[in-house]
C-alpha positions, 0 to 999 in steps of 0.5 A: 500500500502506498503512503501519502502524506496528509496534514495532521489537521485532516486526520478526522477524514479517516474517522467515520462520520456522515458529514465531514466539513472543512472550510476556511481560507486559501492555502489550507490544503483542503482540496489536496488533502481531500484528494489524497484521503479519498485515494487512500480510502479507494485503495483500502476498499471498494468505493463509488466516489462522486466528485461534484460541485454546483456547476461543471460544464466539462471535466476540466471544471472538476477535481479530475485533474487534481486527482490525476496529478496526485496519482502521477506525482505519488506513483499510484499509476499501478493502483489507479487507471485515469480515464477521460471522464472517470478514475478507476482502481485497477483491481478492487472496483473503486471508481471516481465519477464527476458530475455538476449538480445543476446540469445533472439533477435528474441523473443525480437523483437516480444514482445508486451505490455512492459511498463517498461524495466530495462537494468541492467549492461548496460555497456555491451550492444552493439549498435546492441542490443539497435537498436533492443530493443528500437523500440520494446518498443513502448507501450503508456507511456513506459519507458526504465530504464538503470543502469550501471557502467562506464568503457570506454568512447566509450562504446555504452551505455555511448555514446548513453545515456550520451554523446549523451543523448536523449531529453526525458531522465533523466540522473544522475551520482551517487556514494556511497554518494547518498546511505544513507544505505551504509554499514560500511563493504563497507566503509572500503573496499573503504577507503583501496583501496583509500589509495593503488590504487587511480585510482582503487578507482576513477573507482570502487567507484566514477564511473570514467572511468577505466584509468588503463583498468583493465583486458583489454585483447587488450586495450594497443595494440589497443591504440598503433595502434591508437597513431601510426596512424594505425587506419585510412583509409585503402585502399583495394589493389585488387592485394592482396587476401582477407581472412575472419575469422569467429566466429560461433554463434549457438543461438548467434552472428556470427562475420566475419573479412575481412583481407589481407596481403599487403607486411609485413602489415596485413590490417583489412578491415571490420567487420560484426556481426549479430544475429538470421540470417540463414547461407545463410545470412552470405554467401550472405554478403561475396559474395556481396563484390567485393573482390579478395578472396583467394581460400579456404580463409574463416577460420572457428573455429573447430566447423565449421567442426562438423555436427549436427542434422540439417545435414552437418557441417557449413563448408560443408554448406558454401562450397555448397553456394560458400564459400570455407573454412578451419577449424582451429584446436581446441584450448585447451587453448585460451591464446596462441591465445590471445598472438598471436593476441597481437603480430599480432596487432603490425603489423596491420592496421585497417580501422577506419570505416569498423572495427569500431564495431569490434575495440570497442569490442576488446578494451573492451574485458576483464578478469572478476574480481573474487570478492571472490578470489581478482584476475582476472579470467583465461578466459575473460568475455563472453559478447557482446565483445566476438564474435569480439574477438574470430573471431579476434583471429582466424584471427591472427591464419589464418594470421600466417599460411598465412604469408609465403604463401600468394600470390598476383594475379594482378586483376582489381577489384574496392574497394567494399566500393567505397573509394578513395585510400589514405594512411598514410605516411610511 
C-alpha cells in the first residue's frame, strides 16, 4: 500500500462520520488533502466516489485533474487507471465519477451505490441542490465530504453545515497554518496583501467572511433595502396587476419573479426556481396563484421567442397553456441591465419570505476574480446565483417599460399566500 502524506489537521477524514466539513481560507490544503484521503480510502476498499460541485460544464471544471496529478506525482499509476471522464482502481472496483449538480439533477437523483461524495467549492451550492443530493446518498456507511471557502454568512452551505451543523458531522475551520507544505511563493503573496488590504487578507487567507463583498454585483443595494426596512412583509394589493419575469433554463434552472407596481413602489412578491421540470410545470405554478395578472404580463428573455427542434418557441408554448407573454429584446451587453436593476432596487420592496431564495442569490451574485490578470472579470460568475439574477434583471427591464403604463383594475381577489395585510410605516 502506498503512503501519502496528509496534514495532521485532516486526520478526522479517516474517522467515520456522515458529514465531514472543512472550510476556511486559501492555502489550507483542503482540496489536496481531500484528494489524497479519498485515494487512500479507494485503495483500502471498494468505493463509488462522486466528485461534484454546483456547476461543471466539462471535466476540466472538476477535481479530475487534481486527482490525476496526485496519482502521477505519488506513483499510484499501478493502483489507479485515469480515464477521460472517470478514475478507476485497477483491481478492487473503486471508481471516481464527476458530475455538476445543476446540469445533472435528474441523473443525480437516480444514482445508486455512492459511498463517498466530495462537494468541492461548496460555497456555491444552493439549498435546492443539497435537498436533492443528500437523500440520494443513502448507501450503508456513506459519507458526504464538503470543502469550501467562506464568503457570506447566509450562504446555504455555511448555514446548513456550520451554523446549523448536523449531529453526525465533523466540522473544522482551517487556514494556511494547518498546511505544513505551504509554499514560500504563497507566503509572500499573503504577507503583501496583509500589509495593503487587511480585510482582503482576513477573507482570502484566514477564511473570514468577505466584509468588503468583493465583486458583489447587488450586495450594497440589497443591504440598503434591508437597513431601510424594505425587506419585510409585503402585502399583495389585488387592485394592482401582477407581472412575472422569467429566466429560461434549457438543461438548467428556470427562475420566475412575481412583481407589481403599487403607486411609485415596485413590490417583489415571490420567487420560484426549479430544475429538470417540463414547461407545463412552470405554467401550472403561475396559474395556481390567485393573482390579478396583467394581460400579456409574463416577460420572457429573447430566447423565449426562438423555436427549436422540439417545435414552437417557449413563448408560443406558454401562450397555448394560458400564459400570455412578451419577449424582451436581446441584450448585447448585460451591464446596462445590471445598472438598471441597481437603480430599480432603490425603489423596491421585497417580501422577506416569498423572495427569500431569490434575495440570497442576488446578494451573492458576483464578478469572478481573474487570478492571472489581478482584476475582476467583465461578466459575473455563472453559478447557482445566476438564474435569480438574470430573471431579476429582466424584471427591472419589464418594470421600466411598465412604469408609465401600468394600470390598476379594482378586483376582489384574496392574497394567494393567505397573509394578513400589514405594512411598514411610511
